[in-house]
N, C-alpha and C positions, 0 to 999 in steps of 0.2 A: 768543173763540175768532174767531181771523183769516179772514177770507174767502179762498177758494182757489179753483182751478179744480176744475170737474167734466169728467170724462171719461167720455163714453159710448161703447161698444164696439157695433156692432149687426151683426149677421151673419145672411146671407140662405142658408136651407139649399134644398139642390137639389130641385125638383120632378118625381116621375114623369111629369108629361105636360107642362108647361108651362117654358119657359127663357125667363127676363129678362134683356132688354139695355138698360139706362135705364127708359124708360118705354113700350117697346115687350116685347111678348110674343110666343114663337114656341113652335108645336104642331107635331109631325111626327105626320101621318095616314098610316095604310097604306090602300090600295085594292087590292082584287081585279084581276085583268088585266083582267076583262072589263068592270068599272065604271069603268077608266080609258080604255079605247078606244070603249066607247058612250056615254059619259058619264052622268053620276049627280047628285042633290043627296044631301049627306050633312049630318047633324046633328054638330057638334062642341062641346065643352066651352069655355064663357068662364070667367074668372077671378073673376067675380061670383057663380057658380055655377049659373048658368044654360046655357043653349046657344042656338046660333043654325044659321042652314042657309047651307051654302056650296053655289053650284051649281058642278059640275065638267064641263069640256066634255069632248067626246067627241075622244077622241086625248090625252088630257093625257099628259105623261111624267113620269117621276122626278126630281123635285128642283125641279118646278114650285112656284111662290109664289101664294099667292091674299092678298089683303090685306083686312082686315077694319077698317076707319077706326073709332078710338074705341072698342076693345074691349081696349086695352092698360090698363096702370095711370095715374093722374093724376099730372100732372106739378107737382112741390112748387111752392106759394104761385101755385099758376095754376089756372085753370078747365079748361084744356087736356087730353086723353088721349091718350095714346100709342095704336099701332096693334096688332094684331096678326097674326100672318102664320102661315097654314098652309102647311107644307111636306107635298108628296104623295112617298110611295113607293110604288111600284107592285109589289107583289107577286108572286111565281111560284110558284104551288102544288108545293108536297114531294111530295105525295101525290095520285096520281088513279085516279079509278075506271077499269073498263075502256071505258064508255061516254065519259068526259071524253076519253080518250087518244085514241079514236078520232076524237072530232069536232075535235080540237087536230090530230091528223094531218092530218085532210079539210083544215081551215084552212088549214095550213102547204102542202099540195099546193096548193091553191086560188090561195096568194098565188104560189107559183113563185118565177120570178125578178124579179116585179114589185115591188119595192123602193120605189115609190112611197108605201107605207104606212109607212114605216122611215126618214125620212132621216137619223137618224143615223149608222144601218148604212151607209146607200149613200156617206157622207160618208167614214166612216172605212175601208172597206175600198177605196176611191177612194185615199186618201191611203196605207196601206198599198202599193197598187199601184204608186203614184207614187212610193213612197219605195225601192221594190224595181227598179223602173225605170232611177229616177235614181241609184244607187248601182252599176250595173254597170258 
């Protein structure tokens, strides 16, 4: 029998937690609003089946990324490993108890017009104002 070529097709299925890009791994982690505002420490799964701890600083915003060096996939023909990136999404509660609603209303009243705690909010509405004032 003559020698021939061998073709191997490899496909990688999507995972419910991780997304892969080369040797790097990405994972989206939801945080409660208070966790993001106050800061916290969370445990996240890693690809080897274990868990690792990630410190989330106070004031973390949706979209923030945290890099975990060497927690990704092995690089082919190398001792190097990719990294794992945690992307944070801050969740807004959809259902509140009466007490939670009261506390949030008190928080909003206390915040008032002092938007130093919300830099993106300030910048967005300043740009909107400048847009409308400039378009007259």
